[in-house]
C-alpha positions in Angstrom: -0.1 0.0 0.2 1.1 3.6 -0.4 2.3 5.4 1.6 -0.2 8.9 2.7 1.1 11.8 3.4 -0.4 13.9 6.3 0.7 17.3 7.0 1.4 18.3 10.7 0.9 21.6 12.1 2.2 22.0 15.4 1.3 24.9 17.9 -0.9 26.5 15.6 -4.0 26.9 15.6 -6.1 25.7 12.5 -7.5 28.1 10.2 -11.4 27.9 10.7 -11.4 27.0 6.6 -9.9 23.5 6.9 -11.6 20.9 7.5 -10.5 17.5 9.3 -11.2 14.3 7.0 -11.0 11.7 9.0 -9.5 8.0 6.8 -9.2 4.7 8.4 -6.7 2.8 7.6 -6.7 0.1 4.5 -5.6 -3.1 4.5 -4.8 -2.5 0.5 -4.8 -0.1 -2.4 -8.0 -1.6 -3.6 -9.5 -1.0 -0.6 -8.7 2.5 -0.1 -9.2 3.0 -3.8 -13.2 2.1 -3.2 -13.2 4.2 0.3 -12.1 7.2 -1.9 -14.8 6.5 -4.4 -17.8 6.0 -2.3 -17.1 8.9 -0.3 -16.6 11.2 -3.7 -19.2 13.7 -3.3 -18.3 14.6 0.5 -14.4 15.3 -0.4 -15.5 17.2 -4.1 -17.8 19.1 -1.0 -15.8 19.8 1.7 -13.0 21.3 -1.2 -16.2 24.1 -2.9 -17.2 24.5 0.5 -13.8 24.6 3.0 -10.5 24.3 0.3 -8.3 26.3 1.3 -6.2 27.5 -2.1 -3.2 26.8 -2.4 -1.1 28.2 -5.4 -3.4 26.2 -8.2 -4.1 23.4 -5.8 -6.5 22.8 -3.2 -5.9 22.2 0.5 -7.9 19.8 2.7 -6.0 18.7 5.6 -6.8 14.7 6.0 -6.9 12.8 9.5 -5.7 9.1 9.7 -7.6 7.0 11.4 -4.9 4.7 13.3 -5.4 1.3 15.5 -5.0 2.1 18.6 -1.2 0.0 19.9 0.1 -2.1 22.5 3.0 -2.0 23.9 5.4 -5.9 23.7 8.2 -7.3 23.8 9.4 -9.7 22.1 13.2 -11.4 21.7 15.0 -11.9 18.3 18.1 -13.5 17.2 21.0 -11.0 16.8 21.6 -11.6 13.4 17.8 -10.4 12.4 17.7 -8.0 14.4 21.2 -6.6 13.6 19.2 -7.0 9.9 16.6 -5.4 10.5 18.5 -2.5 11.5 20.6 -2.1 8.2 17.6 -2.6 5.9 15.7 0.2 8.5 18.4 2.4 8.2 18.6 2.1 4.4 15.1 3.2 4.5 15.4 6.0 6.6 13.3 4.2 9.4 13.7 3.0 12.6 14.4 -1.0 13.3 11.4 -0.8 15.6 9.4 1.1 13.2 10.2 -0.9 10.3 9.9 -4.6 12.4 6.1 -3.4 12.3 5.7 -2.8 9.4 7.3 -6.0 8.6 5.2 -8.5 10.3 2.2 -5.9 9.9 2.5 -6.6 6.0 3.4 -10.5 6.5 0.0 -10.1 8.9 -2.1 -9.2 6.5 -0.8 -11.5 3.7 -2.1 -14.2 6.0 -5.5 -12.8 6.4 
């Protein structure tokens, strides 16, 4: 699934004309495409009513709905951990984030 870019604004209040649209976490790009297609009228209305012009485009803030997480501990073989850290560094993410994403993808394939 393609990653989504979400704007975050720290220590600023949202302008009155920016509307947050809650987008669920999807299992596949197809599921995401179906969701956006089903919501196309709502998104169009939000853009027309509340969109903020930025140059030639309209800005709509999107808030991703993420499932709750729980902290766990897990023992990994040292070579696996070393490899995960190397792969995470190549992608420019933390190794725990990388391991979580790899596990998530593997679990989704088994669903």
